[in-house]
SEGU-358680 format. One record per atom (N, C-alpha, C, O): y, x, z. Coordinates in steps of 0.05 Angstrom, whole numbers, padded with zeros to 5 digits, always signed. Layout:
% SEGU-358680
YXZ...
//
This chain:
% SEGU-358680
+00136-00589-00220+00112-00586-00202+00105-00556-00200+00105-00541-00219+00100-00548-00175+00094-00520-00170+00068-00512-00184+00048-00526-00182+00068-00489-00197+00044-00479-00211+00023-00470-00190+00030-00456-00171-00002-00478-00195-00023-00470-00176-00029-00440-00179-00023-00428-00199-00041-00429-00157-00050-00401-00158-00071-00398-00179-00084-00417-00187-00075-00373-00188-00096-00366-00207-00123-00373-00193-00125-00370-00169-00142-00381-00209-00168-00389-00198-00185-00365-00192-00205-00360-00206-00179-00351-00171-00196-00329-00162-00208-00336-00135-00198-00353-00121-00230-00322-00129-00243-00328-00103-00224-00324-00080-00224-00340-00061-00208-00303-00080-00191-00297-00058-00169-00318-00056-00162-00327-00034-00158-00326-00079-00137-00346-00078-00148-00373-00069-00135-00387-00053-00172-00380-00077-00184-00405-00069-00189-00405-00039-00184-00425-00025-00198-00382-00028-00202-00379+00000-00176-00383+00016-00176-00396+00037-00154-00372+00006-00128-00375+00019-00119-00404+00019-00109-00414+00039-00124-00418-00003-00116-00446-00004-00133-00463+00015-00123-00481+00028-00159-00456+00017-00176-00470+00035-00168-00465+00064-00169-00483+00080-00160-00440+00069-00151-00434+00096-00126-00450+00102-00124-00461+00124-00108-00453+00083-00083-00468+00087-00089-00497+00094-00075-00510+00110-00110-00508+00082-00117-00536+00086-00131-00541+00112-00128-00562+00125-00148-00522+00120-00166-00527+00143-00156-00516+00170-00165-00526+00190-00138-00497+00170-00130-00485+00196-00115-00506+00213-00101-00523+00203-00119-00503+00239-00105-00521+00258-00079-00508+00267-00080-00488+00282-00057-00518+00258-00031-00507+00266-00020-00526+00289-00008-00546+00283-00024-00518+00313-00019-00537+00335+00009-00535+00347+00018-00555+00360+00023-00513+00344+00048-00510+00357+00070-00507+00336+00065-00501+00313+00095-00511+00346+00118-00507+00328+00120-00479+00318+00127-00474+00294+00114-00459+00335+00115-00431+00327+00094-00426+00305+00100-00411+00286+00071-00437+00306+00051-00433+00286+00059-00446+00260+00054-00435+00238+00072-00469+00262+00082-00482+00237+00102-00464+00223+00101-00461+00199+00120-00452+00238+00140-00434+00226+00127-00410+00214+00134-00401+00192+00107-00398+00229+00092-00375+00218+00078-00382+00192+00078-00366+00173+00066-00406+00192+00052-00415+00168+00071-00416+00144+00066-00406+00122+00095-00429+00148+00114-00432+00127+00123-00405+00116+00125-00401+00092+00129-00387+00134+00139-00360+00125+00118-00345+00109+00124-00334+00089+00093-00346+00118+00072-00331+00105+00065-00343+00078+00062-00329+00058+00062-00370+00077+00057-00383+00051+00079-00378+00032+00075-00375+00008+00104-00378+00042+00127-00373+00025+00126-00345+00014+00132-00340-00010+00118-00325+00031+00115-00297+00021+00094-00295+00000+00098-00280-00020+00072-00309+00003+00051-00308-00018+00061-00319-00044+00056-00308-00065+00076-00342-00043+00087-00354-00067+00107-00335-00081+00107-00334-00105+00123-00321-00065+00142-00302-00076+00127-00279-00091+00135-00271-00112+00105-00270-00078+00089-00249-00091+00078-00258-00118+00079-00244-00138+00068-00284-00119+00058-00295-00144+00080-00296-00165+00076-00289-00188+00104-00306-00156+00126-00309-00175+00135-00282-00186+00140-00280-00210+00137-00262-00169+00145-00235-00178+00124-00224-00198+00132-00212-00217+00099-00229-00192+00078-00218-00210+00079-00231-00237+00076-00217-00257+00084-00258-00238+00085-00272-00263+00109-00264-00280+00108-00264-00304+00132-00258-00266+00157-00253-00280+00160-00224-00290+00180-00218-00302+00140-00208-00284+00142-00180-00294+00141-00178-00324+00130-00195-00337+00154-00158-00335+00154-00153-00364+00126-00148-00373+00114-00129-00364+00115-00165-00392+00087-00161-00401+00083-00134-00415+00061-00126-00419+00105-00121-00424+00102-00096-00439+00092-00074-00419+00079-00055-00428+00099-00077-00394+00091-00056-00374+00063-00061-00365+00059-00064-00341+00044-00061-00383+00016-00067-00376+00004-00047-00358-00012-00053-00340+00010-00021-00362-00001+00000-00346+00007-00003-00317-00009+00000-00299+00033-00009-00313+00043-00013-00286+00030-00037-00272+00024-00036-00249+00026-00058-00287+00014-00082-00276-00014-00077-00267-00023-00087-00246-00029-00061-00283-00056-00054-00275-00056-00040-00248-00073-00045-00231-00037-00021-00244-00036-00006-00220-00028-00024-00196-00037-00020-00174-00011-00043-00202-00001-00061-00181-00022-00080-00172-00021-00090-00149-00041-00087-00190-00061-00107-00183-00076-00101-00158-00081-00119-00142-00083-00076-00154-00098-00069-00129-00080-00073-00105-00089-00082-00084-00054-00065-00107-00035-00068-00085-00033-00098-00078-00032-00105-00055-00032-00114-00100-00029-00143-00095-00053-00154-00080-00050-00169-00061-00077-00145-00088-00101-00155-00074-00101-00146-00045-00107-00162-00027-00094-00121-00040-00093-00111-00013-00072-00126+00004-00076-00131+00027-00049-00133-00009-00028-00147+00005-00038-00175+00013-00033-00184+00035-00052-00189-00006-00063-00215+00001-00082-00212+00025-00081-00228+00043-00099-00192+00024-00118-00189+00046-00104-00184+00072-00111-00196+00092-00083-00167+00072-00069-00161+00096-00055-00186+00107-00056-00191+00131-00043-00202+00089-00029-00227+00098-00050-00246+00110-00045-00258+00130-00073-00248+00096-00093-00267+00106-00103-00259+00134-00106-00276+00151-00108-00233+00138-00117-00223+00163-00095-00227+00185-00102-00233+00208-00070-00224+00177-00048-00227+00196-00047-00257+00205-00042-00262+00228-00051-00275+00186-00051-00304+00193-00073-00309+00213-00069-00322+00234-00097-00298+00207-00120-00304+00224-00116-00292+00252-00122-00306+00272-00107-00267+00254-00102-00255+00280-00082-00271+00296-00086-00274+00320-00061-00281+00283-00041-00297+00297-00052-00323+00308-00044-00332+00329-00071-00334+00293-00083-00359+00302-00105-00356+00323-00109-00373+00340-00119-00333+00322-00140-00329+00341-00128-00327+00369-00140-00336+00389-00104-00315+00372-00091-00312+00397-00081-00340+00407-00065-00353+00393-00091-00349+00429-00082-00375+00440-00098-00398+00429-00091-00421+00436-00118-00394+00413-00134-00416+00403-00163-00410+00409-00174-00390+00402-00176-00429+00423-00204-00425+00430-00223-00435+00408-00247-00431+00410-00211-00449+00388-00229-00461+00367-00226-00445+00341-00204-00442+00330-00249-00436+00330-00250-00424+00304-00268-00441+00286-00292-00443+00291-00256-00453+00266-00271-00472+00250-00290-00457+00231-00286-00433+00226-00311-00471+00221-00329-00458+00201-00314-00449+00176-00321-00429+00165-00293-00464+00168-00277-00457+00145-00263-00430+00150-00262-00413+00132-00252-00427+00174-00238-00402+00181-00258-00379+00181-00252-00358+00170-00282-00383+00192-00302-00362+00192-00310-00354+00163-00314-00331+00158-00311-00374+00146-00318-00369+00118-00296-00352+00104-00303-00334+00089-00271-00358+00110-00249-00343+00098-00249-00314+00108-00246-00296+00092-00253-00311+00135-00255-00284+00146-00277-00268+00132-00273-00245+00124-00300-00281+00128-00322-00268+00115-00316-00260+00087-00322-00238+00078-00303-00279+00072-00296-00273+00043-00276-00251+00041-00280-00233+00024-00255-00251+00057-00235-00230+00056-00247-00203+00063-00242-00183+00049-00264-00203+00084-00277-00178+00092-00295-00167+00070-00296-00143+00065-00310-00186+00057-00329-00179+00036-00314-00165+00013-00323-00144+00003-00293-00178+00003-00278-00167-00019-00264-00140-00012-00264-00121-00027-00254-00139+00013-00241-00114+00022-00262-00091+00022-00255-00069+00014-00286-00097+00031-00307-00076+00031-00313-00066+00003-00316-00042+00000-00315-00084-00016-00321-00075-00043-00298-00059-00054-00302-00038-00067-00273-00067-00050-00250-00052-00060-00249-00025-00047-00242-00005-00061-00255-00023-00021-00255+00003-00008-00277+00021-00019-00273+00045-00023-00300+00009-00025-00323+00024-00036-00316+00034-00064-00322+00057-00071-00303+00017-00081-00294+00026-00107-00275+00050-00105-00277+00069-00121-00256+00049-00087-00238+00071-00083-00253+00096-00075-00247+00118-00085-00272+00094-00056-00287+00117-00047-00303+00129-00071-00306+00153-00073-00314+00112-00088-00329+00121-00111-00310+00137-00130-00318+00158-00140-00286+00127-00135-00267+00141-00152-00260+00169-00139-00259+00189-00154-00256+00169-00113-00250+00194-00100-00274+00214-00102-00270+00238-00107-00298+00203-00099-00322+00220-00101-00325+00232-00129-00331+00255-00132-00320+00215-00150-00322+00225-00177-00301+00247-00182-00307+00267-00196-00277+00243-00171-00257+00264-00174-00265+00290-00161-00260+00311-00171-00278+00288-00138-00288+00311-00124-00309+00326-00140-00309+00350-00142-00327+00310-00151-00349+00322-00167-00338+00337-00192-00347+00358-00199-00319+00324-00205-00306+00337-00229-00293+00363-00221-00295+00383-00234-00278+00362-00198-00264+00386-00189-00284+00408-00181-00279+00431-00186-00306+00400-00168-00326+00419-00160-00338+00433-00185-00342+00458-00185-00345+00417-00206-00356+00429-00230-00337+00449-00243-00345+00471-00251-00311+00442-00244-00291+00460-00255-00289+00485-00239-00286+00507-00250-00290+00482-00213-00288+00506-00195-00312+00525-00199-00308+00549-00200-00336+00514-00201-00360+00530-00205-00359+00545-00231-00364+00568-00233-00351+00530-00253-00349+00542-00279-00329+00565-00280-00334+00586-00290-00306+00560-00268-00285+00580-00267-00294+00605-00251-00289+00627-00260-00306+00601-00228-00315+00623-00211-00336+00640-00225-00334+00665-00224-00355+00627-00238-00376+00643-00252-00365+00658-00276-00372+00681-00280-00347+00645-00291-00336+00658-00315-00316+00680-00308-00312+00698-00324-00304+00679-00285-00285+00701-00277-00300+00725-00266-00288+00747-00263-00326+00723-00260-00342+00746-00251-00348+00763-00276-00361+00754-00295-00340+00788-00275-00344+00806-00298-00373+00810-00306-00380+00813-00329-00391+00810-00286-00420+00813-00291-00432+00789-00305-00451+00791-00319-00419+00765-00300-00430+00740-00311-00417+00732-00337-00429+00716-00352-00393+00742-00343-00377+00732-00365-00393+00732-00391-00402+00753-00400-00395+00709-00404-00410+00707-00429-00440+00707-00427-00454+00706-00447-00450+00708-00402-00479+00710-00398-00491+00686-00383-00515+00684-00381-00473+00668-00373-00483+00645-00359-00470+00620-00370-00448+00620-00381-00484+00598-00368-00474+00572-00376-00483+00552-00355-00507+00551-00348-00465+00534-00345-00472+00516-00324-00467+00487-00332-00448+00481-00346-00485+00470-00322-00482+00441-00327-00487+00426-00301-00504+00434-00285-00473+00404-00298-00477+00387-00274-00489+00361-00282-00480+00349-00303-00508+00350-00267-00519+00324-00273-00521+00308-00248-00529+00318-00227-00514+00282-00250-00517+00264-00228-00518+00236-00239-00500+00228-00254-00538+00220-00231-00540+00193-00242-00522+00174-00225-00508+00157-00237-00523+00177-00199-00505+00162-00182-00487+00181-00167-00496+00200-00155-00461+00176-00168-00442+00194-00156-00445+00195-00126-00436+00215-00113-00456+00174-00114-00460+00174-00085-00482+00193-00075-00484+00198-00052-00498+00203-00094-00519+00221-00087-00512+00250-00094-00494+00255-00110-00525+00270-00082-00518+00298-00087-00522+00305-00116-00542+00296-00129-00504+00321-00128-00507+00329-00156-00527+00352-00159-00535+00366-00139-00536+00356-00183-00554+00378-00190-00541+00396-00210-00529+00386-00230-00542+00422-00206-00530+00442-00224-00552+00459-00237-00570+00469-00223-00551+00461-00264-00569+00478-00278-00553+00501-00290-00534+00496-00305-00562+00526-00285-00548+00549-00295-00567+00563-00314-00589+00572-00306-00558+00567-00340-00574+00581-00359-00565+00610-00361-00541+00615-00363-00584+00629-00360-00577+00657-00362-00592+00669-00387-00610+00657-00398-00584+00693-00394-00593+00705-00419-00622+00713-00419-00636+00709-00439-00632+00725-00397-00660+00735-00397-00671+00735-00369-00657+00730-00350-00697+00741-00367-00711+00740-00342-00701+00761-00322-00699+00757-00298-00694+00785-00333-00684+00807-00315-00658+00799-00302-00653+00804-00278-00640+00787-00318-00614+00778-00307-00618+00757-00286-00605+00757-00265-00637+00739-00290-00643+00718-00271-00653+00730-00245-00643+00722-00223-00672+00749-00246-00682+00761-00221-00661+00775-00206-00661+00775-00181-00643+00788-00220-00622+00804-00207-00600+00787-00194-00589+00795-00174-00593+00765-00207-00569+00750-00199-00575+00722-00189-00556+00708-00182-00599+00713-00189-00605+00685-00182-00595+00677-00154-00581+00657-00152-00600+00693-00134-00592+00686-00107-00562+00685-00104-00551+00667-00091-00548+00705-00116-00519+00705-00112-00506+00682-00128-00485+00672-00119-00517+00675-00151-00506+00652-00166-00509+00626-00149-00491+00610-00147-00532+00623-00137-00537+00599-00119-00517+00600-00096-00506+00579-00089-00513+00623-00084-00494+00625-00061-00466+00617-00069-00452+00603-00054-00458+00625-00093-00431+00618-00103-00429+00587-00105-00409+00576-00097-00449+00575-00117-00448+00546-00121-00449+00531-00094-00433+00512-00090-00466+00540-00076-00467+00527-00049-00441+00530-00034-00432+00512-00020-00428+00553-00036-00403+00558-00023-00381+00540-00034-00365+00528-00019-00380+00537-00061-00361+00519-00073-00365+00490-00064-00346+00476-00058-00391+00482-00063-00398+00454-00054-00389+00449-00025-00378+00428-00019-00393+00469-00008-00384+00466+00020-00354+00463+00022-00344+00448+00039-00339+00477+00005-00310+00475+00005-00300+00447-00002-00278+00439+00005-00317+00432-00017-00310+00405-00025-00325+00384-00007-00324+00360-00012-00338+00395+00014-00353+00378+00033-00374+00360+00018-00377+00337+00025-00388+00373-00001-00410+00359-00015-00436+00372-00007-00441+00396-00013-00453+00357+00006-00479+00367+00016-00502+00360-00002-00500+00343-00020-00524+00374+00002-00549+00367-00011-00550+00375-00040-00567+00365-00056-00533+00394-00049-00532+00402-00077-00557+00417-00085-00567+00434-00069-00567+00411-00108-00591+00425-00119-00582+00444-00141-00566+00437-00158-00593+00469-00141-00586+00489-00161-00612+00499-00174-00630+00508-00160-00613+00499-00201-00635+00510-00216-00625+00531-00235-00606+00526-00250-00638+00554-00235-00631+00575-00254-00652+00577-00276-00676+00580-00269-00644+00575-00301-00663+00575-00323-00655+00597-00343-00632+00604-00346-00676+00608-00356-00671+00627-00378-00666+00611-00403-00684+00596-00412-00643+00614-00415-00636+00599-00439-00645+00611-00465-00652+00635-00466-00644+00595-00486-00650+00605-00513-00625+00618-00524-00606+00604-00531-00626+00644-00526-00602+00659-00534-00604+00669-00563-00595+00692-00569-00614+00652-00581-00618+00661-00608-00592+00659-00623-00579+00638-00623-00584+00681-00636-00559+00682-00651-00562+00667-00677-00581+00671-00692-00543+00648-00684-00546+00634-00709-00544+00652-00733-00530+00673-00732-00558+00645-00755-00557+00662-00779-00530+00660-00792-00514+00642-00787-00524+00679-00809-00499+00680-00824-00496+00655-00841-00474+00644-00844-00518+00645-00852-00518+00621-00869-00509+00597-00852-00493+00581-00861-00521+00595-00828-00514+00573-00811-00485+00574-00801-00471+00554-00798-00475+00599-00796-00448+00602-00788-00429+00593-00810-00409+00580-00805-00435+00600-00835-00419+00593-00857-00419+00563-00862-00398+00551-00868-00442+00550-00858-00445+00521-00861-00428+00507-00840-00415+00487-00846-00430+00517-00815-00414+00505-00793-00384+00507-00799-00369+00488-00794-00376+00530-00808-00347+00534-00814-00338+00514-00836-00317+00502-00834-00354+00512-00857-00348+00494-00879-00346+00465-00870-00328+00450-00878-00365+00457-00853-00365+00429-00843-00340+00424-00826-00328+00402-00829-00333+00443-00810-00308+00440-00793-00284+00437-00811-00266+00421-00804-00283+00451-00833-00260+00449-00851-00258+00421-00864-00236+00409-00866-00281+00410-00872-00282+00383-00883-00273+00362-00863-00258+00344-00869-00283+00365-00838-00276+00346-00817-00246+00348-00811-00234+00327-00805-00235+00372-00811-00206+00375-00805-00190+00361-00827-00170+00347-00820-00197+00365-00852-00183+00351-00874-00184+00321-00870-00165+00307-00873-00209+00311-00864-00213+00282-00861-00195+00271-00838-00183+00251-00841-00195+00286-00816-00179+00276-00793-00150+00275-00800-00136+00256-00793-00140+00295-00814-00112+00296-00821-00104+00272-00840-00084+00259-00836-00122+00266-00859-00117+00244-00877-00117+00217-00863-00099+00201-00867-00136+00213-00845-00139+00188-00831-00115+00184-00812-00103+00162-00811-00108+00205-00797-00085+00202-00778-00059+00199-00793-00041+00185-00783-00057+00211-00817-00033+00207-00833-00029+00178-00840-00006+00169-00844-00051+00164-00843-00050+00135-00850-00047+00117-00826-00046+00093-00828-00045+00130-00802-00041+00114-00778-00066+00104-00764-00064+00087-00746-00089+00116-00770-00114+00107-00758-00125+00130-00740-00116+00153-00742-00144+00123-00723-00156+00142-00705-00186+00144-00711-00200+00124-00713-00196+00169-00713-00225+00173-00718-00239+00171-00691-00233+00186-00672-00258+00153-00689-00274+00151-00665-00298+00169-00666-00307+00180-00646-00309+00173-00690-00332+00191-00693-00333+00199-00723-00325+00183-00740-00343+00222-00728-00345+00231-00756-00368+00250-00759-00375+00264-00740-00378+00252-00783-00400+00271-00788-00401+00278-00817-00392+00263-00835-00412+00302-00823-00414+00311-00850-00443+00318-00856-00455+00334-00841-00454+00308-00877-00480+00315-00886-00477+00331-00913-00466+00320-00932-00486+00356-00913-00482+00373-00937-00504+00369-00957-00502+00379-00980-00526+00356-00950-00548+00353-00968-00562+00326-00964-00578+00325-00945-00556+00305-00979-00537+00305-01001-00509+00306-00991-00503+00300-00968-00491+00314-01008-00463+00317-01000-00451+00289-00994-00449+00272-01011-00445+00285-00969-00435+00259-00961-00420+00262-00935-00429+00276-00916-00396+00250-00933-00381+00250-00908-00381+00222-00898-00373+00203-00912-00388+00218-00873-00389+00192-00861-00368+00190-00838-00369+00207-00820-00351+00171-00840-00329+00170-00821-00327+00142-00808-00329+00122-00822-00324+00141-00782-00319+00116-00768-00290+00115-00760-00281+00132-00744-00275+00096-00770-00246+00095-00766-00239+00069-00751-00249+00047-00758-00223+00071-00731-00214+00048-00716-00191+00034-00731-00170+00046-00735-00196+00010-00740-00176-00005-00755-00165-00027-00737-00179-00045-00729-00139-00025-00731-00126-00046-00715-00119-00069-00733-00109-00066-00755-00124-00093-00724-00118-00117-00739-00142-00133-00746-00163-00130-00733-00140-00150-00766-00161-00169-00772-00183-00156-00790-00179-00135-00801-00205-00171-00792-00227-00163-00810-00217-00163-00839-00225-00146-00855-00199-00181-00845-00188-00183-00873-00172-00157-00879-00173-00147-00901-00157-00148-00859-00141-00123-00863-00159-00099-00868-00154-00083-00886-00181-00098-00853-00200-00076-00856-00212-00076-00885-00214-00056-00898-00220-00100-00894-00232-00102-00921-00212-00094-00942-00219-00083-00963-00186-00099-00937-00165-00093-00957-00161-00063-00959-00157-00053-00981-00161-00049-00936-00154-00020-00937-00178-00002-00939-00175+00022-00946-00203-00012-00934-00227+00004-00934-00229+00021-00960-00232+00046-00958-00229+00009-00983-00234+00023-01008-00211+00043-01014-00216+00065-01024-00186+00035-01007-00164+00053-01012-00166+00078-00995-00161+00100-01004-00174+00074-00970-00176+00097-00951-00199+00116-00960-00196+00140-00959-00222+00104-00967-00244+00121-00977-00236+00137-01001-00243+00161-01002-00223+00125-01020-00214+00139-01044-00194+00162-01038-00196+00183-01049-00176+00155-01019-00155+00175-01012-00168+00200-00999-00161+00222-01005-00187+00195-00981-00201+00218-00967-00216+00234-00988-00214+00259-00988-00230+00221-01006-00245+00234-01027-00227+00252-01044-00233+00275-01050-00204+00241-01052-00186+00255-01070-00173+00280-01057-00170+00300-01069-00166+00277-01031-00154+00299-01017-00174+00322-01013-00167+00345-01016-00199+00315-01005-00219+00336-01002-00225+00350-01029-00227+00375-01029-00226+00335-01050-00231+00347-01076-00208+00366-01084-00212+00387-01095-00183+00357-01078-00160+00373-01086-00159+00400-01070-00151+00420-01081-00169+00399-01045-00167+00423-01028-00192+00441-01030-00190+00465-01028-00216+00428-01034-00241+00444-01033-00256+00443-01060-00276+00457-01062-00246+00428-01079-00259+00426-01105-00288+00417-01102-00306+00427-01116-00293+00399-01083-00320+00388-01079-00318+00357-01078-00299+00346-01068-00339+00344-01088-00339+00315-01088-00357+00305-01065-00380+00314-01063-00346+00288-01049-00361+00276-01027-00360+00246-01029-00340+00234-01037-00383+00233-01023-00382+00204-01020-00371+00198-00992-00380+00209-00972-00352+00180-00991-00339+00174-00966-00344+00145-00958-00342+00127-00974-00351+00141-00933-00355+00114-00922-00338+00110-00898-00340+00126-00879-00322+00090-00898-00305+00083-00875-00316+00058-00862-00321+00038-00875-00321+00059-00836-00332+00036-00821-00311+00027-00801-00292+00041-00794-00316+00003-00791-00299-00008-00770-00317-00017-00747-00339-00027-00751-00307-00014-00723-00322-00024-00700-00324-00054-00702-00305-00068-00708-00348-00064-00696-00351-00093-00694-00342-00103-00667-00337-00087-00649-00341-00129-00664-00330-00141-00639-00347-00133-00615-00335-00128-00593-00373-00132-00618-00390-00125-00595-00386-00096-00587-00386-00090-00563-00381-00078-00606-00375-00050-00599-00349-00048-00584-00347-00032-00565-00329-00063-00592-00303-00063-00578-00306-00074-00550-00296-00062-00531-00321-00096-00547-00326-00107-00521-00341-00087-00503-00336-00085-00479-00361-00074-00516-00376-00054-00501-00359-00032-00489-00363-00024-00466-00340-00022-00505-00322-00002-00495-00304-00012-00473-00300+00002-00453-00294-00037-00476-00277-00048-00455-00292-00053-00429-00281-00049-00407-00318-00061-00432-00333-00067-00408-00348-00043-00396-00359-00045-00374-00348-00020-00410-00363+00003-00400-00356+00011-00371-00374+00016-00355-00330+00013-00364-00323+00020-00336-00333-00001-00316-00339+00006-00294-00335-00026-00325-00345-00047-00307-00375-00043-00303-00384-00045-00280-00390-00037-00325-00419-00032-00322-00424-00008-00303-00441-00009-00286-00408+00013-00307-00411+00036-00290-00406+00030-00261-00421+00039-00243-00385+00013-00256-00379+00006-00228-00402-00011-00216-00409-00007-00193-00413-00030-00231-00435-00046-00221-00459-00028-00214-00471-00031-00193-00465-00009-00232-00488+00009-00228-00484+00025-00202-00501+00027-00185-00459+00037-00200-00453+00054-00177-00454+00038-00151-00466+00046-00131-00440+00015-00151-00436+00001-00126-00461-00013-00116-00466-00014-00092-00477-00025-00134-00501-00039-00125-00521-00018-00114-00535-00024-00095-00522+00005-00127-00541+00026-00116-00531+00036-00089-00547+00040-00071-00505+00039-00086-00494+00049-00061-00499+00029-00038-00504+00037-00016-00496+00003-00044-00499-00018-00024-00529-00024-00019-00537-00028+00003-00545-00024-00041-00573-00030-00039-00589-00007-00051-00594-00006-00075-00597+00012-00034-00608+00037-00044-00633+00033-00061-00640+00050-00077-00647+00010-00056-00671+00006-00072-00665-00002-00101-00683-00002-00118-00640-00008-00107-00632-00015-00134-00626+00010-00149-00604+00022-00145-00643+00018-00167-00639+00044-00181-00642+00042-00211-00644+00063-00225-00643+00018-00222-00645+00014-00251-00622-00004-00260-00613-00021-00245-00613+00001-00284-00590-00015-00294-00590-00016-00324-00597+00004-00337-00583-00039-00335-00581-00042-00365-00562-00065-00371-00556-00081-00353-00552-00065-00395-00536-00088-00404-00540-00092-00434-00549-00074-00448-00534-00117-00443-00538-00123-00471-00520-00146-00479-00516-00165-00464-00508-00143-00503-00492-00164-00515-00509-00182-00533-00498-00201-00544-00534-00175-00537-00552-00190-00554-00577-00197-00538-00589-00179-00528-00585-00222-00536-00570-00245-00546-00547-00252-00527-00546-00243-00504-00528-00267-00538-00505-00275-00521-00516-00295-00500-00535-00309-00505-00503-00297-00476-00480-00282-00468-00488-00254-00459-00511-00246-00459-00468-00238-00452-00472-00211-00441-00491-00213-00418-00488-00230-00400-00511-00195-00417-00530-00194-00395-00527-00168-00380-00527-00147-00392-00524-00170-00354-00523-00146-00337-00548-00147-00320-00552-00165-00304-00565-00127-00323-00591-00127-00311-00594-00104-00290-00588-00081-00297-00602-00111-00267-00606-00092-00246-00635-00094-00236-00645-00116-00233-00648-00072-00231-00676-00073-00222-00682-00051-00203-00669-00030-00202-00703-00055-00187-00711-00035-00168-00734-00046-00151-00752-00059-00162-00734-00041-00125-00756-00049-00108-00747-00073-00090-00755-00075-00067-00730-00090-00102-00719-00113-00086-00740-00134-00081-00760-00136-00095-00735-00150-00060-00751-00174-00055-00735-00197-00065-00712-00195-00072-00748-00220-00066-00735-00245-00076-00712-00252-00058-00691-00262-00067-00715-00247-00031-00694-00254-00012-00669-00236-00017-00646-00246-00014-00673-00211-00024-00650-00193-00029-00636-00198-00056-00613-00192-00058-00651-00209-00075-00641-00211-00102-00616-00227-00104-00597-00220-00118-00615-00250-00089-00591-00267-00090-00567-00252-00079-00545-00254-00090-00570-00237-00057-00548-00221-00045-00538-00200-00064-00514-00195-00067-00557-00187-00078-00550-00166-00097-00534-00178-00121-00514-00166-00130-00542-00202-00130-00528-00215-00152-00500-00221-00145-00481-00217-00160-00496-00232-00121-00469-00240-00112-00451-00215-00109-00428-00215-00116-00463-00193-00098-00448-00168-00095-00440-00157-00123-00417-00149-00127-00459-00157-00141-00453-00147-00169-00431-00164-00182-00414-00154-00196-00432-00191-00178-00412-00209-00190-00384-00202-00180-00365-00202-00195-00382-00198-00154-00356-00191-00142-00345-00165-00153-00321-00162-00159-00363-00145-00157-00355-00120-00169-00345-00124-00197-00324-00113-00205-00359-00140-00212-00351-00146-00240-00323-00158-00240-00306-00149-00255-00318-00178-00223-00292-00192-00224-00269-00175-00214-00248-00175-00226-00274-00160-00193-00253-00142-00183-00245-00121-00204-00222-00116-00209-00266-00109-00216-00261-00087-00235-00249-00099-00261-00232-00087-00273-00258-00122-00269-00248-00134-00294-00219-00141-00292-00203-00135-00310-00210-00151-00269-00182-00158-00265-00165-00133-00262-00143-00132-00271-00176-00113-00249-00162-00087-00246-00156-00075-00273-00134-00064-00278-00175-00077-00292-00172-00065-00318-00160-00084-00339-00156-00077-00362-00155-00109-00331-00144-00130-00349-00163-00134-00373-00154-00136-00396-00189-00135-00368-00209-00139-00389-00213-00169-00393-00215-00184-00373-00213-00178-00418-00216-00207-00424-00242-00218-00412-00263-00206-00413-00239-00241-00399-00263-00254-00388-00280-00266-00409-00271-00279-00428-00306-00261-00408-00326-00272-00426-00350-00282-00409-00354-00272-00388-00365-00301-00419-00389-00310-00404-00408-00286-00401-00413-00271-00420-00420-00284-00377-00440-00263-00373-00461-00274-00353-00456-00292-00338-00484-00261-00355-00507-00269-00338-00516-00244-00323-00520-00223-00335-00520-00247-00297-00530-00225-00281-00560-00231-00274-00566-00253-00264-00577-00213-00281-00606-00216-00277-00616-00194-00258-00610-00170-00263-00630-00202-00238-00642-00182-00219-00672-00183-00223-00685-00203-00221-00683-00159-00229-00712-00156-00234-00724-00137-00213-00709-00121-00201-00750-00139-00209-00763-00119-00192-00771-00095-00209-00766-00095-00233-00784-00076-00196-00791-00051-00211-00811-00055-00233-00815-00038-00250-00825-00079-00232-00844-00085-00253-00832-00104-00274-00846-00115-00291-00805-00106-00274-00789-00122-00293-00792-00152-00289-00783-00168-00306-00805-00161-00267-00807-00190-00261-00779-00200-00253-00766-00188-00236-00771-00222-00265-00744-00234-00259-00745-00247-00231-00761-00265-00226-00727-00237-00213-00726-00248-00186-00703-00268-00183-00706-00288-00168-00681-00264-00197-00658-00281-00194-00641-00279-00218-00639-00257-00230-00628-00301-00226-00611-00301-00250-00588-00321-00245-00592-00343-00235-00564-00313-00253-00541-00331-00250-00522-00327-00274-00516-00304-00282-00513-00349-00286-00495-00349-00309-00467-00354-00298-00462-00371-00282-00447-00337-00308-00419-00340-00300-00402-00343-00325-00403-00326-00343-00387-00365-00326-00371-00371-00350-00342-00363-00344-00325-00367-00362
//
């Protein structure tokens, strides 16, 4: 028995189209057979790929979706010609394909925009630092909450005299760079920074801390683990390390004490200092949070871009299931449309990144936190 297509909205729409379309002529029957056969071949090729090539499969997933969309539109265009009847089912499929295509195009545009913003920041930093008058005297930061909106640049300078002398030309440099990347509406603020030189004691403490962290990193990596975060507290003397442990909870409990003792012994051998060492492991919610973070970012970016009044966003794994919360100045009538749009962004991005499906709830609130709409997705 032939295996059914994966249960995705687009695949369901294609199957529905196959069932409902009126194929009235022999030529249309042949066209139908060829196109459905092509779709099945695409599915077969995708399933038979080597599972080890996960990175390639992720990249192909977008191409696959676009191919489905193109085939679907080709079917529809072929049927519209010579047929005066368009069924409600056909109209629904056209709407679904168009809706998903719009979201995928918007996601691509957002990626392109983020790339532009990163390149612009690098260009501004490089230009300012290459100026002999500015070298070592300016520091620049870029901030933007939504990439679809103009970024803001803050430039810190050493003193008020330097600011008065160079403020206008620094702004001109930034605006010129922004124009070269076709980014409009950029805001630039020049601030006098705190240029206090650290004391010798603080310099020595920082150097010592860096040495301890370097030793710790070498020990952990030697054992085949990766440090996600680490910190050193010198008073009381304590080193706290968060280590990513691949495998089961039982494996972590088995190696935890051994790894802590090994780090302690190596530091003592090299620095003749005793530190209390704590090794931690990410819990399941933290791992899920990392995997879902690009999805949350996409929902935030895309819902704001589509519905400008939506400017708040939050998520929580407690209590279960995962909650994705969006809020702004929406009306009850808009809330359902926003929820459906956010859900499609979640599913498209989740499949693109091959993130495990888990139950989640999308909640739409108004600016006063009143719940307007809620939907659970399993």
